[in-house]
N, C-alpha and C positions, 0 to 999 in steps of 0.2 A: 705623382704616382703613374707609372706605366704598368698596365696589366697585360700579361701574356695570355694566350689562348687557353680556354677551360679554366678561367680563374675567377674566383668570387672574393670580393673584398667588403666586408661589413664595418660600418662605423656610425657613431652616433650623429644625430643632427647637430648637436653642439657638444664639444669635448667637455670632460670634467675640469674643474679648476686646478686640479693637482697632477693631471695627467692626459695624455692623447693616446687613446688605445684603438687599435683596429684589429680585425680578425681576418686572416688570410687562409684561403685554400687555393692552391695553384702557385702561380708565380707572379712576383711583382718587383719592379725596381722603384726605389723610393729616394728622393731627394728632399731632406727634411731641415726646415728651418730651426735654428738653435733657439731654445727656450728652456734655460736652467730651471725655471719654476714648474715646467710642464714636460717631463720627458715623453718622448714618443715611443710607444710600445707596439710591436708587431706580434700578434698571438696567433700561432698555428696549432694544429692538434697535438704536436709534440714539443714545440719550442716557444719561447718568449724572448724576443730581441728588444732591447732597450737602447735608445740613442738620445742624445741631446740635440745634435745637428750633424748630419752626414749624408753620404750617398751610398747606398747598398742595395744588393739584390737578395730576395729570399725566395727559394724554390721548395715549395711544400705541397706537391701534388698527392691527392688521395691515391693509394695503391702503390706508391714509390716505396722503395726500401730505406730511403734516407731523405732527410731534409738538409738543404744547403744554405748557409748564409755567407754571402760574398762581399767584402768590404772594399769600396772604391776610394773613399776618402772619409776622414774623421775617425771615430772609434765607436764600437758597439760591444754590448755584452750579451752574450747569448746564454740562456738558462734552459735545461732540459732535465726534468725531474729534479734531482738533488744536485745535479752537475751544473757548473757555470765556468765560462771562460770569456776572456776579452781578446778581441783581434784588432789588428792594425791594418791600413791600406794595403791591398795585395795580398791579404790572407783570406782564407775560407775556413769555416768550421762545418764539418758535416756531423750529423746526428743520426745514428741508427734508429729508425723509427719503432723498432721492437724493444731493444735493450736500452735505448737512450744513451749508448756510449758515444763519446764526442771524439772527434779527431780534428786537429788544426794543421793547416798546411799553407805554404806559399804557393800562389797560383798565378796564372795570366788572367786577369780579371775580364778581358775582353771575350774570352770564350764563354763566359757566364753572363755577360750583360749586353752583348751585341744585338740580341733579339729586339731590345727597345729601340735600336737604330735601324730596325728593318732587315737584319742580316741573320742567317744561320751561319755560325762560325764553329768549325769543328776541327780538332787536333787529335788524330789518331784515335778516333772514337769508334767503339764497336758498331757494326751496322745495325745490330739489334737495338742499341741505345738511340742511334740516329732515327730509326723508324719509329720509336716511341714519340719523338719530337715532331716527326713528320705526321704522324697519326693525329696528334693534337691540333697541328696547325691546319690540315687539309681535311679532317673529319673522315679518315679512311681507317681500315684495319689491315695490318700487315700480317702475314703468316709465312713462316720460314719453313721450306720444304726439307732442309737439313741443317744441322748444326754448324757445318763449315760456312755456309752463307751468313749465319748470324754472327759469327766471329770474325769476318772480314773487317778490316780497319778502313776508316775513312777520314781524310784530311781536305778541308776546303772552305770556301766562304761563297754564299749564294745569296742573293737578294730574296727575301721572303715574299716579295710581290710576284715572283715567278710562278708559273703554273706548276701543278704537281707533275704533269707530264714532263716538263722541262727539267724539274728536279730528279725525277726517275731516270731519264736519259743521262743526265749529267753523272749520276751516282753509277749507273750501269757501265758507262764508259771508263770510269776511273777505279771501280772496284772489283771488277771480274764477277758480277752477279748479273742475273737476268730477272726482270719484273714482268709479270703478266696481271694485267687489271681487269676485273670484272665488277662493274658497279663500284661499291665502296670497298671492295676487297682486293688487296694487292698480295699476289703470291710472290715469294722471293726464292729464287733457285741459284745454286752455286754454279758457275760456268766450268 
């Protein structure tokens, strides 16, 4: 298991004889050893993901509008309320955290799993969404001075080991925005 920033994983000292259950808030990447007699189950506030042996990512941060389950290899079954679906490698299921509506789509898994390899990898992501990720990683708060800045799109890959200032400079040069930092607050302006 790889845990992303602001993530909590709860698990028993010893798993039950008939299942391996863990409880997740935040984001984690799992590589699970196959055991047909004891399925592995990831429980989040809105979803339950069951696997026998596979590699997958679950993003279930508190306060987010959706939970995402991204499959790298194997197969998983995702349940939310009374809804259930199974996905194959290269697919993602998103669950609306309010209505529990599910949507299944084909995606580029690297955009959703690169964090475990020490990268921020973004493809045409809204700057407002990018700043949510940066906020978690660098423990700062972003405030947009206008909606135009929040809607700017960003594409790129940067090592997560880089400093916040390096990241802000990089985004500033490529996205047409300006940042002002005071303590743990970062103001974002449209250029």
